[in-house]
N, C-alpha and C positions, 0 to 999 in steps of 0.2 A: 561348567559349560566347556565343551571341547572346542579346540581350535582347528580340528581336523574333521573333515567329512569324507566318509566312504560311501559313494553312491553306486548303485548297481542296477542293471536290468538283466533279469534271469528268466529264461523260458522254462528250463528243465532242472534248475537247482544247482548246477555246477558253479556258475558265477556267484550265486548267492553264498555258497560255501566258502569260496575264496574271500569274498567281501566281508563275511562274518568273522573269519579268522583275522583278517587285516585290521578290522575295527577293534576286535578284542585285543590284539597285540599292541595297538597304538592308543587304546582308550579313546577311540574316535566315535563320533556319531555315525550310525549306520542308517542310510536313507535309500528308499526305493525310488528309482529315477522317475517313475510315473507320478509320484507324489511330491516332486520337488519342482520349484520354480526358480528361475535365475536369481530373483531377489533373495531367496532363502540362503543362497550361497555367499552372500556378501559378508557375512559375519565370520567366515572361515578364512584362515591363513593358508591352509593346505587342503586341496581337493583331490581326491583319488576317485577316478571313475572306472568301473568295470562293466564290460559288456561281452556277450557271446559273439563269436564270428559266424556270420551267416551270409552266404552268397557274396563274399567280398566286402562286407561292411561290418561295422560294430554296432550291435543292437543298442539303440537309444543314445548313441554318442552325439546326436544333434543337440542334446542339452548343453554340451560343451562347445561344439562347433558354432552354433547359432549365437552363443553368448560369450564367445572367446574375448571379444573386445572388453567386456566388463570383468573378465576373469584373469586377464593376462598378467595382472600385477600379483597374482597368487602363485604359490607352488602348485604346479599341476602334474598329476600322474595319471596314466591310463594303463589298465591291464585288460588284455583280451583273453578270452577263454574259448578254446576250440578242441575238437577231437584230434587234430593233427599233432604228431609227435614234435614237441618244441625243441628237442635236442637235434633234430634234423635240419641242417643248414638250408636245404631247398625249401622246406616248409616255412622257415623264418623269412627267407627271401620273398616267398609268396605272400606272407602276412604283411611284411613291410610294403610290398607293392600295393596291396589292398588299402593299407592305411594312407599311402601317398595319394590315392584317389579320393580319400575322404577328408584328410587333413591338409590344410594349406602349408606351404613351406614355413611361414612364421609359427604355425601351430606345431609342426614337427620339430622345429628348433626349440620351442619352449616346453613342450610336454614330454616328460620322461615316460617311455613306453616299456611294458613288460608283457610277456606272453606266458600263459599257464595252460596246461593240458586239462581238458574237461572230460568229456565222454559222450556217449550216445544213449539216449533213453527212448528206445522205440516204443515202449509201453505208454509213454506220455506224449509222443510226437503228434504234432498237428497233421492233418491230412496233407497239407502242402509240403511240410518237411519230410513226411514219409514218402511222398511222391518224388521229391528231389533225391532222396536216398535210393529209392528204387531205380531211378534213371541212372544214377551213378553206379549202382550195383550192376545193372545190365551192361553199361559201358565197360566196366572192369572185367566182366566175364568174357568180353570179346577181345581183350588185350592178350597178346602172347605172354606166357609165363615169364619169359626173359625180360619183358618190359615193365613188369609189376614192381613197384617200390614196396618197402616194408609196410608202409601205411596202407597201401592198396591190398596187400595180402591180409593184413589184420582186419580190414573192412570186410573182405570177402569171408573170412573165417567167423566173424561175429555178426554178420548181417542179420538183422531182425532181433538181436539180443540187446539187453541193457548192459552196457559196459562203462566202467568209470576208471579214469586214470588220475583222478583228483589226488593231489599230494600237498599237504599243508607245508611241507618243507620248501616248496617252490616259492613261497612268499618271502623267504628270508632276504634275498637281495633288495626287494622293494622296501621292506621294513628297515633294513640297514641304511639305505639311501635316505629315507625320510628322517630317521633318527640322527644321522650325521649332518644333514642339512639344517636340522633344528638347533644344532650346537652353535 
């Protein structure tokens, strides 16, 4: 029985890929967020939650936020997965701003947060997500070239295509932190 749970909510598979790799590296239990209840988490010492970034929120993170009181004595980790380039400081600032609207200050102080780059899977997107991407595409087309950031240009170049930036190497800092804190 593992003392670590890796929980994920994945719409298009990018978050699931990272969660699977993390669980494998740590010999942890891999759990889908939709099939987990707060009571299931009590047996774990370390809880790692992964969710995709959508419209300023983290998919399924309410499992952690609603149950934070009963989980705060555990080692808590959160990883987000989105299409934005996580090596870009402006993107990281935006992600942190989004998290600050979802997580309370005590949660932000307790939960260690990591950001991984996912991708876009237009072939699998829901109508709502396609519509949102379409609106973003139209907005970017109206911007002057000089105001487009590298992510904007990449989005325009790949609009409508399936693209993946998933990289197993990105999990290394999270794995190292968990292994070091277990010592």
